[in-house]
Structure formats: structure tokens, C-alpha cells
C-alpha positions, 0 to 999 in steps of 0.5 A: 450656470449660464448657458450661452456667451459672447466674449469681448476680446476673445483673442486677448489673455483673458478671452483665451482663457474663457474659451479654455474654461468653456471648452470644459463646460456646457456652454455655447458661443454666440459671439467673438470679437477681437482687434487685429489678430486675424489668425487667432480669431479664425481658429476661434471660429472654427473651433467654437462656431460662433454666431457672430464674429466681430474685428475691430477694423473692416480690413481685419473683418475682410481678412477673417471672411477670406479665412473662413470660407463658407462657414456660416458665421456672420462678420462685422467689424467697428464699434457698432459690431461690438454693441452687436455682439455685446446684445446678441439674444442667444447670449445670457453672460457677456464677458467683456475682456477688451482693453480700454475705453472701448468696453463702455458702450457695449457694456452698457448695452449689454447691461440694458439687455439684463445680461450678467456681466462677467467683467474684466474691462476695468475702464468701464467702471473707472471712467464710468462708474456711476453710470454703469452701476445705476444701469445695472440697478435699473435693469437688474443686470448682474455684474460678476467681476473677472479681476482676480482682486475684485473677484476675490472681494466678491467671494469674501463678501458671500460671508457679509450680510450688510454693507454696513458690516464692511470696515475695510476692502483690501486689495493685494498687489504683487509690486510688479516687476520694480518693487523695491527700487527707488525714483532714481534706479527707476529712471533708467529701467527698460521696456523689457523690464517692465513687460516681465511681470513676476507672477502673472502673464497679461497684456502688454498694457495691463503689464506696464500699469502693474509696473507704474501701479497705475493698475492697482489705482484704477482697481482702487476706482473700480472697487469704490464703484462697484461696492459703493464705498469711499475712498477711505474704505478701500486700501493697497497691500503689496503682496509678493507671492499672489497667493492672497487675491484680496481681503475684507476686514469687517467691522467687528475686526475680522478678517476673510481673504480669498487664497488661490494660485495665481491663475486667472481661470478660477475667477473666470470660471466663477463669473460663468457658473456663479452661484455654484461652484464646480472642477477647474483645470486650475492647479490646486494651491498647496499651502505647504509648498507656497512659502511665507506670505508677506504684506507691505504698504505701496511706496507712493513716491516711487510709484506715483501713479497709485497717488494719482489714481487715488487723488483722482478717485477722491475727486471723481466726475471727469478726473477719472476718465481723463487719467484712464484715457491719458494713461491709455495713450501715454502706455501705447507710447512707452510701448513704442519707446517714445516716452520713458518710464516716468513720462507716464506719470508725467503726461497722465498728471499733466492732462489731470491738471489740464483738462477741464474738469466737470463734477458730475458728467453726462455719458457724453462728457466722460467720452468727451473727456477721455478725447481731450486726455488723449489729445494732451498727451499726444500733443505734450510728445509732439511738443517734446519731440520738437525740442528735442531737434 
């Protein structure tokens, strides 16, 4: 078990659940970071007494200082503050629970300090997976996935001695709130509908990604990077009950699955206590009460974001960071009620086709591709608004 942790994104869903787990374990908190949720961050600082607290903006950092008064907590802000939180010497583990590309540089910095990474920021591996995994190997840093699906695969692979024994990784997917709907039906769905995930309570961005199935596409790419497998060995299954969190099929035909209640605290705790397990506050799974477990193939016509993600996964290079950056920008517009549901796909696919492709990008080129993708989405949205006037 690790002894001290930094949490990047402590006021979000994963961050709050991480702190709930930590409150029950002999683990200290070295640093906490947040966006602009000053009140919640102040409460966390009072309860967990981190050495360092980081906010996204200077204004939020100043408000936090006013809230905390004379408490001996250093306060910082911005990207530099995030990197400091990720590299605090006392922490032997960093939980990366921030959303989006903002998590990439702090994760790389923590890896170079040989810290365990409890990875809940999928964009890090989607956009720069080859670079990140190469750095982890170079510095002998552990990366333990916190996403329920990747944690399930991680657990299943504890029983596989050789990567050559893996035939397929099977990522399960609830199908989101719109499972079974046709493309025509989906044209009229509302943001409120999209934010009603059937099984999980998550942040707005990831919930919309689940509604479009882009989230599962990102997870396919993440699995490829984590386990060094080609797209042909990673598949998706719709599993409405969210009881089987993912499976591994071996070359001899054996299929191993990890089952559990749909509660993120279980994979979070494992990332903190691995290679050991101990009591967890998650309600135990009752197989006699969970009903039938069903599986189906995803509808790539009704949910083209998943097909697009698989295309980018196969292409590699900057296709993945362009797709991710454009998706982040498009989802933000959708949450502001500025575009429709299928406009997300149209904008992301347009960015993938328009931003120049680089086959083997450097970190700087990855970041530049992300910037260009966001610019493309903003420009297309502005142009669309002008056309309507």
C-alpha cells in the first residue's frame, strides 16, 4: 500500500471518491488540485491538511487563500501548480483525475519522479500513449488504471503469465442513455437526456462521451497503449447491467471476467493498495439479485463516434490527439447548448480530416495538434452561427 498521495482533480467525482477511500486508510494527502470549485476545495483542505493546494486560475487561488485563512497550506495555480502537485516529494502515488489534455504534462512529470500513477485521465494515453508508456518503462514507474474497465482488465491479467497468451481484450459498455435508439431518433435528444447515465454517476463531460460512445472509443485506444496490443485485439461489448466490468479472452479459449457493483471506489482502492486487497465500503455484489447479464455488439451507425475513434486508433500518430481535442471542444459547446447531439461527431470527424497528420509526433507536435483541433471546432461553430444569422 502506498503511504502518501497527490490527487489531481480532487473536487471532481473520482477525486471525491478517492478521498472517501483515503479517509478509511492510513494514507496521507500531500497535494490536492481543482478547477474553480473553491468552497469544495476549502472543505477538503480543512479535512485532509495537504501540504499544497492548487487551483486552475489565480483568481480561484486567491479566493481559496481567503477561505483557508492562516492554515499552513501552500497555494498555487495553473499548469505549473499542477506539475508541482504531481511531483511533491512526499507523495509516492499520484491519482490523475483531471479531465482532458491538462493531465498530460503532470502525469509525465510524476512518471519521471518514479511515482505510482493511478490513472483516471484517459486522455493522457489517448493523445500521447506511446510517449507516456515509453517514459514509464524508462523510469520504472507503475501505471495502474482507475477506470473500471481498465482496472478489470488489469485484474484479469494478473492470471496471464505471458502477453502472447492474450487473444482479445473485451471492454464492456453500458450503451449509455440512448441504447437501442436509431440515428433518426437521436437527432432530437436533449442535453438533459444525454446527462442521464443509466448506471454511473460521473462528471458532465464523461457522461456526454458515454452518450455518444466516444468514451468507449477513448478506452479502446487507452487499452491498446496500456497493454501494447493492436486494435484487432481490443473489442467492445454492450453490457447494460454494468456488472461485468471487462473481460480477457486467452488463446486457449478461456475467458476471464471481473465482476462487481458499479462503484468507482473499488478500482480506486485497488490502485492505492495494490498488490494487496482489503475491506472496501462498496456494497458487495449479490449475483442472485442482479438479474440476467446480457451482451450485444454496439451500433456503429447510430453511434459513429465509436467507429471514428477506432479509425483513429488504427491510424495512430496525431489522429488520436486531434480527435480528442476536437471532442473536448465539441462536448463543451454541446453542454453550452450551442450545438446538437450529432454536431459533436460532425465537428470531430471534420477536425480529423482537416488537421495535418503526423505519423510519429513529438510531445510538442501532440500539443500543437490538440490546439489546431480545438481551433477548427471553434471556427466551424462560429461559421455555423454566422450562417444562421
